[in-house]
Legacy VTK file of the C-alpha trace (Angstrom):
# vtk DataFile Version 3.0
C-alpha trace
ASCII
DATASET POLYDATA
POINTS 292 float
33.492 31.942 54.623
34.191 35.420 56.192
34.157 38.346 53.742
36.802 41.011 53.489
36.385 44.275 55.410
35.470 46.791 52.787
36.266 50.603 53.270
33.678 52.563 55.294
33.163 55.283 52.497
32.293 54.147 49.035
32.753 57.637 47.782
36.460 57.963 49.099
37.638 54.255 49.505
41.195 54.906 50.313
40.364 57.699 53.050
43.238 59.668 54.549
41.315 62.942 54.241
42.402 64.133 57.727
46.103 63.358 57.016
45.989 65.182 53.660
44.293 68.278 55.206
46.927 68.321 57.908
49.778 68.204 55.422
48.274 70.604 53.053
47.817 73.222 55.776
51.442 72.906 57.050
52.808 73.276 53.535
50.560 76.043 52.731
51.426 77.957 55.871
55.155 77.965 54.794
54.534 78.967 51.262
52.271 81.882 52.516
54.872 83.065 54.969
57.554 82.972 52.200
55.143 84.799 49.892
54.609 87.639 52.391
58.280 88.072 52.837
59.053 88.076 49.251
56.249 90.497 48.331
57.219 92.721 51.147
60.966 92.591 50.058
59.766 93.609 46.480
57.570 96.550 47.723
60.593 97.925 49.540
62.915 98.159 46.680
62.860 101.760 45.369
61.798 102.153 41.712
62.034 104.950 39.274
59.421 105.202 36.409
61.009 106.004 33.123
58.638 106.845 30.021
60.031 107.085 26.551
57.748 105.041 24.157
56.490 103.096 27.031
56.863 102.907 30.814
59.743 100.892 32.383
60.799 100.849 35.862
64.485 101.051 37.222
64.986 99.127 40.392
67.269 100.564 42.909
68.906 97.376 43.728
72.242 96.094 42.962
73.063 92.563 41.277
74.508 91.744 44.681
71.418 92.752 46.486
69.202 90.941 44.109
71.262 87.760 44.538
70.942 88.196 48.494
67.232 88.207 47.891
67.343 85.112 45.851
69.677 83.266 48.300
67.293 83.999 51.114
64.260 82.693 48.987
66.317 79.491 48.212
67.057 79.066 52.137
63.297 79.539 53.090
62.142 76.913 50.674
65.093 74.344 50.451
66.074 73.994 53.876
64.467 71.289 56.055
61.203 72.904 56.714
58.000 72.263 58.899
55.815 71.567 55.959
58.070 68.850 54.911
58.231 67.244 58.222
54.505 67.373 58.675
53.960 65.614 55.412
56.539 63.022 56.152
55.061 62.277 59.482
51.468 62.212 57.922
52.738 59.726 55.029
54.097 57.392 57.789
50.833 57.648 59.627
49.032 56.621 56.591
51.369 53.663 56.046
50.710 52.692 59.713
47.029 52.916 59.215
47.135 50.785 56.043
49.157 48.173 57.672
46.717 47.987 60.755
43.709 47.781 58.121
45.416 44.728 56.311
46.198 43.046 59.651
42.632 43.206 60.687
41.375 42.133 57.269
43.603 39.176 57.010
42.901 38.111 60.626
39.083 38.090 59.727
39.427 36.133 56.767
41.577 33.175 58.191
42.820 31.975 61.460
46.145 31.203 59.907
46.989 34.932 60.286
47.961 35.473 63.841
50.053 38.537 63.709
49.120 41.648 65.945
49.297 45.366 64.888
52.067 45.766 67.641
54.220 42.734 66.444
54.151 44.091 62.953
54.851 47.843 63.507
57.602 47.127 65.879
59.286 44.481 63.395
62.611 45.158 61.656
61.133 44.894 58.085
58.518 47.355 58.974
60.706 49.804 60.518
63.041 49.598 57.515
60.141 50.256 55.061
59.195 53.385 57.053
62.785 54.551 57.027
62.935 54.446 53.264
59.480 56.113 53.033
60.732 58.956 55.252
64.001 59.481 53.315
62.108 59.349 50.021
59.422 61.851 50.919
61.706 64.222 52.655
63.950 64.182 49.414
60.938 64.802 47.173
59.750 67.791 49.153
63.401 69.295 49.238
63.159 68.870 45.304
59.885 70.592 45.361
61.302 73.534 47.568
64.260 73.913 45.098
62.207 73.895 42.051
59.751 76.296 43.536
62.517 78.661 44.637
64.205 78.478 41.181
60.710 79.459 39.541
60.057 82.422 41.901
63.642 83.523 41.444
63.211 83.455 37.712
60.052 85.419 37.828
61.571 88.112 40.160
64.734 88.483 38.512
63.287 88.817 34.924
60.770 91.237 36.093
63.483 93.433 37.605
65.782 93.131 34.806
63.056 93.980 32.202
61.915 97.003 34.211
58.436 95.461 34.693
55.883 97.327 36.795
56.315 96.409 40.497
52.604 95.481 40.654
52.803 93.296 37.703
55.896 91.378 39.171
53.847 90.935 42.350
51.054 89.615 40.423
53.195 87.178 38.572
54.742 86.038 41.985
51.289 85.410 43.448
50.428 83.342 40.557
53.406 81.193 40.878
52.828 80.677 44.470
49.290 79.531 43.609
50.779 76.868 41.265
53.235 75.800 43.876
50.383 75.454 46.425
48.373 73.525 44.000
51.532 71.059 43.309
52.055 70.738 46.951
48.556 69.526 47.725
48.719 67.097 44.861
52.035 65.696 46.349
50.505 65.312 49.840
47.294 63.792 48.365
49.330 61.340 46.270
51.981 60.388 48.820
49.497 59.705 51.757
47.012 57.822 49.660
49.914 55.930 48.153
51.146 55.049 51.540
47.731 53.748 52.703
47.754 51.341 49.532
51.335 50.397 49.712
51.135 49.383 53.343
48.216 46.885 52.458
50.036 45.510 49.669
53.290 45.099 51.541
51.491 42.968 54.437
49.640 40.978 52.059
52.703 40.052 50.211
54.484 39.414 53.292
51.696 37.083 54.569
51.774 35.282 51.427
55.431 34.703 51.358
55.932 33.861 55.017
52.715 32.270 56.132
51.318 31.047 52.955
48.145 33.004 52.905
46.830 33.136 49.423
45.166 36.395 48.487
44.402 38.503 45.545
43.617 42.303 45.540
40.084 43.541 44.670
40.157 46.941 43.159
37.741 49.539 44.609
37.028 52.810 42.739
35.246 55.681 44.156
32.837 55.567 41.078
32.085 59.296 41.236
31.853 61.835 38.464
35.578 62.493 38.642
36.687 58.973 38.359
38.996 58.190 35.575
37.329 55.519 33.292
40.509 53.388 33.508
40.121 53.341 37.381
36.388 52.671 37.294
36.944 49.680 34.746
39.071 47.880 37.513
36.325 48.030 40.237
35.503 44.672 41.570
38.271 42.969 39.583
41.061 40.951 41.168
44.826 41.546 40.745
48.025 40.207 42.186
49.995 42.459 44.382
52.592 42.859 41.709
49.958 43.781 39.088
48.607 46.389 41.359
52.093 48.035 42.050
52.931 47.995 38.287
49.560 49.655 37.342
50.193 52.416 39.819
53.639 53.181 38.298
51.866 53.876 34.723
50.188 56.809 33.202
49.975 58.701 36.562
47.547 56.362 37.936
48.613 57.186 41.527
48.091 60.879 41.134
45.087 62.203 43.091
43.715 58.497 43.162
41.029 57.534 45.585
40.911 54.024 44.710
41.668 51.362 47.408
42.404 47.717 47.307
41.246 44.868 49.623
42.756 41.363 50.048
40.361 38.547 49.092
41.341 34.920 49.971
41.761 32.782 47.120
42.332 28.880 46.306
45.500 27.421 44.648
44.066 28.243 41.334
43.417 31.896 42.399
39.749 31.392 42.478
38.147 33.599 45.346
36.793 31.358 48.175
33.701 33.768 48.564
32.353 35.983 45.814
29.666 37.950 47.674
31.771 41.221 48.083
33.099 40.738 44.555
29.557 40.428 43.067
28.393 43.376 44.895
31.300 45.534 43.618
30.807 44.257 39.971
27.124 45.271 40.292
28.026 48.720 41.458
30.371 49.150 38.466
27.722 47.753 35.951
25.222 50.618 37.429
27.810 53.125 37.193
28.661 52.193 33.452
24.928 52.275 32.726
24.510 55.738 34.117
27.341 56.983 31.921
LINES 1 293
292 0 1 2 3 4 5 6 7 8 9 10 11 12 13 14 15 16 17 18 19 20 21 22 23 24 25 26 27 28 29 30 31 32 33 34 35 36 37 38 39 40 41 42 43 44 45 46 47 48 49 50 51 52 53 54 55 56 57 58 59 60 61 62 63 64 65 66 67 68 69 70 71 72 73 74 75 76 77 78 79 80 81 82 83 84 85 86 87 88 89 90 91 92 93 94 95 96 97 98 99 100 101 102 103 104 105 106 107 108 109 110 111 112 113 114 115 116 117 118 119 120 121 122 123 124 125 126 127 128 129 130 131 132 133 134 135 136 137 138 139 140 141 142 143 144 145 146 147 148 149 150 151 152 153 154 155 156 157 158 159 160 161 162 163 164 165 166 167 168 169 170 171 172 173 174 175 176 177 178 179 180 181 182 183 184 185 186 187 188 189 190 191 192 193 194 195 196 197 198 199 200 201 202 203 204 205 206 207 208 209 210 211 212 213 214 215 216 217 218 219 220 221 222 223 224 225 226 227 228 229 230 231 232 233 234 235 236 237 238 239 240 241 242 243 244 245 246 247 248 249 250 251 252 253 254 255 256 257 258 259 260 261 262 263 264 265 266 267 268 269 270 271 272 273 274 275 276 277 278 279 280 281 282 283 284 285 286 287 288 289 290 291
C-alpha cells in the first residue's frame, strides 16, 4: 500500500519560508518609508523649549496642520498598498502550492483519484475559494493599516499636545513602528501557512465528498524547542478535516504555526490502510517527549 508523501523538512513541515519572506519584506518596506516620512515631518516642526519647573516644548503647528499630518499618515497606511498586494498574492500562491501537494499525495495513494493540478486550479470551486481568500486577506491588511495609523497618530498627537521632547516623541514613534512590523510579520506567517494547510484540507474534503476517497489527516509538528506542547502532542495522530479546522480556530493555534497535515487513506471504519508513516511519526513524538 503506497505511503503518503511527507514534507521535505521535518523542522518546518508546513514550509512557505520564501513566500513569508517576500511578503514580510514588502510590508516592511512600506512601513519604513512611512516611518521616514513621519519622522522627517516631526523634525521639520519648529519647537520652543519652555522651562519652569521642568522643560516642555511648544510645537509651532496649528490644529489644522496636525490634522493634515494625521490625514496623510492614514492615507499612506490605509489605502490599497503594495505590501498588502504582495501578501495577498503570496497567500494565494501558498494556497496553490498546498492544493498541488494534496493532488500529488492523493494520486499517489489511490488510482481512484485522477484529477490533475490544471483541472483543479481552473475549476470554478477553486477559483471561488481563491476570490474569498483575496478579499479576506486584503480586508485584514486594510484593518491592520488603519489600526497602525491610529496608534501612530495617537503617539504623535499626545506627544505634541503634552509638549514632550521631540527626540522622545521620535523614539516613541520608532517603537510603535517596531511593534507594527512584528505584527505584520506574524500576519504574513499565519496567513501563508494557513493557506497551505487550508488548501490541502479543502482538496481532501472535496475528494471525499465527490469521489468517495476516505482519508484522515495526520498531524505533523516541527518537534522543535519552540514547538507548543499542545501541537507536539498531536504529532502522528489522525483527525478528520473538520476536527483539524476546528482546532485551528481555537486558542490561537494557527498563529506562527509550522505544523502540517498529510492525508492518510483509511477504510470504512477509519482505520489506516498503512501505518508505516504513522508509526514513524509516533516514534518521533515519543523521542521528543523523552527529551523534554
